PyMOL CGO cylinders between C-alpha atoms (Angstrom):
from pymol import cmd
from pymol.cgo import CYLINDER

trace = [
    CYLINDER, 65.23, 142.96, 73.27, 67.95, 145.17, 74.82, 0.3, 1, 1, 1, 1, 1, 1,
    CYLINDER, 67.95, 145.17, 74.82, 66.92, 148.11, 77.04, 0.3, 1, 1, 1, 1, 1, 1,
    CYLINDER, 66.92, 148.11, 77.04, 69.66, 150.35, 78.41, 0.3, 1, 1, 1, 1, 1, 1,
    CYLINDER, 69.66, 150.35, 78.41, 70.16, 153.62, 80.19, 0.3, 1, 1, 1, 1, 1, 1,
    CYLINDER, 70.16, 153.62, 80.19, 71.47, 156.47, 78.03, 0.3, 1, 1, 1, 1, 1, 1,
    CYLINDER, 71.47, 156.47, 78.03, 75.08, 157.57, 78.02, 0.3, 1, 1, 1, 1, 1, 1,
    CYLINDER, 75.08, 157.57, 78.02, 74.95, 160.45, 80.64, 0.3, 1, 1, 1, 1, 1, 1,
    CYLINDER, 74.95, 160.45, 80.64, 77.95, 162.22, 79.15, 0.3, 1, 1, 1, 1, 1, 1,
    CYLINDER, 77.95, 162.22, 79.15, 76.65, 162.37, 75.54, 0.3, 1, 1, 1, 1, 1, 1,
    CYLINDER, 76.65, 162.37, 75.54, 73.05, 161.08, 75.38, 0.3, 1, 1, 1, 1, 1, 1,
    CYLINDER, 73.05, 161.08, 75.38, 73.15, 160.83, 71.53, 0.3, 1, 1, 1, 1, 1, 1,
    CYLINDER, 73.15, 160.83, 71.53, 75.66, 157.88, 71.75, 0.3, 1, 1, 1, 1, 1, 1,
    CYLINDER, 75.66, 157.88, 71.75, 74.23, 154.41, 71.65, 0.3, 1, 1, 1, 1, 1, 1,
    CYLINDER, 74.23, 154.41, 71.65, 74.71, 152.57, 74.99, 0.3, 1, 1, 1, 1, 1, 1,
    CYLINDER, 74.71, 152.57, 74.99, 75.47, 149.42, 73.01, 0.3, 1, 1, 1, 1, 1, 1,
    CYLINDER, 75.47, 149.42, 73.01, 78.58, 151.16, 71.85, 0.3, 1, 1, 1, 1, 1, 1,
    CYLINDER, 78.58, 151.16, 71.85, 79.50, 153.60, 74.63, 0.3, 1, 1, 1, 1, 1, 1,
    CYLINDER, 79.50, 153.60, 74.63, 77.82, 152.07, 77.69, 0.3, 1, 1, 1, 1, 1, 1,
    CYLINDER, 77.82, 152.07, 77.69, 74.85, 153.21, 79.75, 0.3, 1, 1, 1, 1, 1, 1,
    CYLINDER, 74.85, 153.21, 79.75, 75.17, 155.76, 82.47, 0.3, 1, 1, 1, 1, 1, 1,
    CYLINDER, 75.17, 155.76, 82.47, 78.83, 156.33, 83.38, 0.3, 1, 1, 1, 1, 1, 1,
    CYLINDER, 78.83, 156.33, 83.38, 79.89, 152.75, 82.70, 0.3, 1, 1, 1, 1, 1, 1,
    CYLINDER, 79.89, 152.75, 82.70, 81.46, 150.91, 79.80, 0.3, 1, 1, 1, 1, 1, 1,
    CYLINDER, 81.46, 150.91, 79.80, 79.24, 148.72, 77.62, 0.3, 1, 1, 1, 1, 1, 1,
    CYLINDER, 79.24, 148.72, 77.62, 78.52, 145.30, 79.01, 0.3, 1, 1, 1, 1, 1, 1,
    CYLINDER, 78.52, 145.30, 79.01, 78.01, 144.07, 75.55, 0.3, 1, 1, 1, 1, 1, 1,
    CYLINDER, 78.01, 144.07, 75.55, 79.53, 145.44, 72.33, 0.3, 1, 1, 1, 1, 1, 1,
    CYLINDER, 79.53, 145.44, 72.33, 76.69, 145.13, 69.89, 0.3, 1, 1, 1, 1, 1, 1,
    CYLINDER, 76.69, 145.13, 69.89, 76.80, 148.44, 68.15, 0.3, 1, 1, 1, 1, 1, 1,
    CYLINDER, 76.80, 148.44, 68.15, 79.26, 149.88, 65.70, 0.3, 1, 1, 1, 1, 1, 1,
    CYLINDER, 79.26, 149.88, 65.70, 79.19, 153.61, 66.67, 0.3, 1, 1, 1, 1, 1, 1,
    CYLINDER, 79.19, 153.61, 66.67, 75.41, 154.07, 66.48, 0.3, 1, 1, 1, 1, 1, 1,
    CYLINDER, 75.41, 154.07, 66.48, 73.76, 157.39, 67.38, 0.3, 1, 1, 1, 1, 1, 1,
    CYLINDER, 73.76, 157.39, 67.38, 70.38, 158.08, 68.89, 0.3, 1, 1, 1, 1, 1, 1,
    CYLINDER, 70.38, 158.08, 68.89, 68.10, 160.47, 67.07, 0.3, 1, 1, 1, 1, 1, 1,
    CYLINDER, 68.10, 160.47, 67.07, 67.21, 163.19, 69.59, 0.3, 1, 1, 1, 1, 1, 1,
    CYLINDER, 67.21, 163.19, 69.59, 64.57, 165.44, 68.16, 0.3, 1, 1, 1, 1, 1, 1,
    CYLINDER, 64.57, 165.44, 68.16, 63.60, 168.72, 69.82, 0.3, 1, 1, 1, 1, 1, 1,
    CYLINDER, 63.60, 168.72, 69.82, 60.23, 167.80, 71.32, 0.3, 1, 1, 1, 1, 1, 1,
    CYLINDER, 60.23, 167.80, 71.32, 60.27, 165.84, 74.61, 0.3, 1, 1, 1, 1, 1, 1,
    CYLINDER, 60.27, 165.84, 74.61, 63.90, 164.77, 74.11, 0.3, 1, 1, 1, 1, 1, 1,
    CYLINDER, 63.90, 164.77, 74.11, 64.51, 164.22, 77.81, 0.3, 1, 1, 1, 1, 1, 1,
    CYLINDER, 64.51, 164.22, 77.81, 61.47, 162.13, 78.61, 0.3, 1, 1, 1, 1, 1, 1,
    CYLINDER, 61.47, 162.13, 78.61, 60.83, 159.94, 75.58, 0.3, 1, 1, 1, 1, 1, 1,
    CYLINDER, 60.83, 159.94, 75.58, 62.53, 156.58, 75.06, 0.3, 1, 1, 1, 1, 1, 1,
    CYLINDER, 62.53, 156.58, 75.06, 64.54, 156.24, 71.83, 0.3, 1, 1, 1, 1, 1, 1,
    CYLINDER, 64.54, 156.24, 71.83, 65.89, 153.46, 69.70, 0.3, 1, 1, 1, 1, 1, 1,
    CYLINDER, 65.89, 153.46, 69.70, 69.36, 153.12, 68.09, 0.3, 1, 1, 1, 1, 1, 1,
    CYLINDER, 69.36, 153.12, 68.09, 69.10, 152.94, 64.34, 0.3, 1, 1, 1, 1, 1, 1,
    CYLINDER, 69.10, 152.94, 64.34, 72.16, 150.63, 64.10, 0.3, 1, 1, 1, 1, 1, 1,
    CYLINDER, 72.16, 150.63, 64.10, 71.60, 147.94, 66.75, 0.3, 1, 1, 1, 1, 1, 1,
    CYLINDER, 71.60, 147.94, 66.75, 67.95, 148.55, 67.65, 0.3, 1, 1, 1, 1, 1, 1,
    CYLINDER, 67.95, 148.55, 67.65, 68.68, 148.91, 71.38, 0.3, 1, 1, 1, 1, 1, 1,
    CYLINDER, 68.68, 148.91, 71.38, 65.89, 150.73, 73.22, 0.3, 1, 1, 1, 1, 1, 1,
    CYLINDER, 65.89, 150.73, 73.22, 67.33, 153.62, 75.19, 0.3, 1, 1, 1, 1, 1, 1,
    CYLINDER, 67.33, 153.62, 75.19, 65.55, 154.88, 78.27, 0.3, 1, 1, 1, 1, 1, 1,
    CYLINDER, 65.55, 154.88, 78.27, 64.81, 158.63, 78.49, 0.3, 1, 1, 1, 1, 1, 1,
    CYLINDER, 64.81, 158.63, 78.49, 67.65, 160.92, 79.53, 0.3, 1, 1, 1, 1, 1, 1,
    CYLINDER, 67.65, 160.92, 79.53, 65.66, 162.03, 82.58, 0.3, 1, 1, 1, 1, 1, 1,
    CYLINDER, 65.66, 162.03, 82.58, 66.08, 158.56, 84.11, 0.3, 1, 1, 1, 1, 1, 1,
    CYLINDER, 66.08, 158.56, 84.11, 69.36, 159.86, 85.59, 0.3, 1, 1, 1, 1, 1, 1,
    CYLINDER, 69.36, 159.86, 85.59, 67.32, 161.79, 88.25, 0.3, 1, 1, 1, 1, 1, 1,
    CYLINDER, 67.32, 161.79, 88.25, 66.32, 158.48, 89.94, 0.3, 1, 1, 1, 1, 1, 1,
    CYLINDER, 66.32, 158.48, 89.94, 69.63, 156.66, 89.28, 0.3, 1, 1, 1, 1, 1, 1,
    CYLINDER, 69.63, 156.66, 89.28, 71.73, 156.20, 92.42, 0.3, 1, 1, 1, 1, 1, 1,
    CYLINDER, 71.73, 156.20, 92.42, 74.86, 155.88, 90.30, 0.3, 1, 1, 1, 1, 1, 1,
    CYLINDER, 74.86, 155.88, 90.30, 74.35, 159.38, 88.97, 0.3, 1, 1, 1, 1, 1, 1,
    CYLINDER, 74.35, 159.38, 88.97, 73.71, 160.80, 92.41, 0.3, 1, 1, 1, 1, 1, 1,
    CYLINDER, 73.71, 160.80, 92.41, 76.84, 159.15, 93.81, 0.3, 1, 1, 1, 1, 1, 1,
    CYLINDER, 76.84, 159.15, 93.81, 78.86, 160.62, 90.90, 0.3, 1, 1, 1, 1, 1, 1,
    CYLINDER, 78.86, 160.62, 90.90, 77.43, 164.10, 91.41, 0.3, 1, 1, 1, 1, 1, 1,
    CYLINDER, 77.43, 164.10, 91.41, 78.00, 164.07, 95.19, 0.3, 1, 1, 1, 1, 1, 1,
    CYLINDER, 78.00, 164.07, 95.19, 81.64, 162.92, 94.74, 0.3, 1, 1, 1, 1, 1, 1,
    CYLINDER, 81.64, 162.92, 94.74, 82.23, 165.57, 92.06, 0.3, 1, 1, 1, 1, 1, 1,
    CYLINDER, 82.23, 165.57, 92.06, 80.68, 168.32, 94.27, 0.3, 1, 1, 1, 1, 1, 1,
    CYLINDER, 80.68, 168.32, 94.27, 82.75, 167.19, 97.24, 0.3, 1, 1, 1, 1, 1, 1,
    CYLINDER, 82.75, 167.19, 97.24, 85.95, 167.25, 95.29, 0.3, 1, 1, 1, 1, 1, 1,
    CYLINDER, 85.95, 167.25, 95.29, 85.26, 170.67, 93.79, 0.3, 1, 1, 1, 1, 1, 1,
    CYLINDER, 85.26, 170.67, 93.79, 84.54, 172.17, 97.13, 0.3, 1, 1, 1, 1, 1, 1,
    CYLINDER, 84.54, 172.17, 97.13, 87.57, 170.51, 98.75, 0.3, 1, 1, 1, 1, 1, 1,
    CYLINDER, 87.57, 170.51, 98.75, 90.04, 171.62, 96.05, 0.3, 1, 1, 1, 1, 1, 1,
    CYLINDER, 90.04, 171.62, 96.05, 88.08, 174.74, 95.06, 0.3, 1, 1, 1, 1, 1, 1,
]
cmd.load_cgo(trace, "trace")
């Protein structure tokens, strides 16, 4: 069973195809699958890719991900420096 973080850029992309978080996929198991994001509780419910059956963690997991915080701090720093 594969469990991955969502793609932070476009959460509807399957992480088996696009990679979880800001990274490239560590395994290429999906052929362009998309995640079904319905309206209710879209940010806090885990999903499953219809193509490769990978379980995708909720999008809100980025709030506790150190990789996301490092990315945001770097982006904020560069915007203020060059702003």
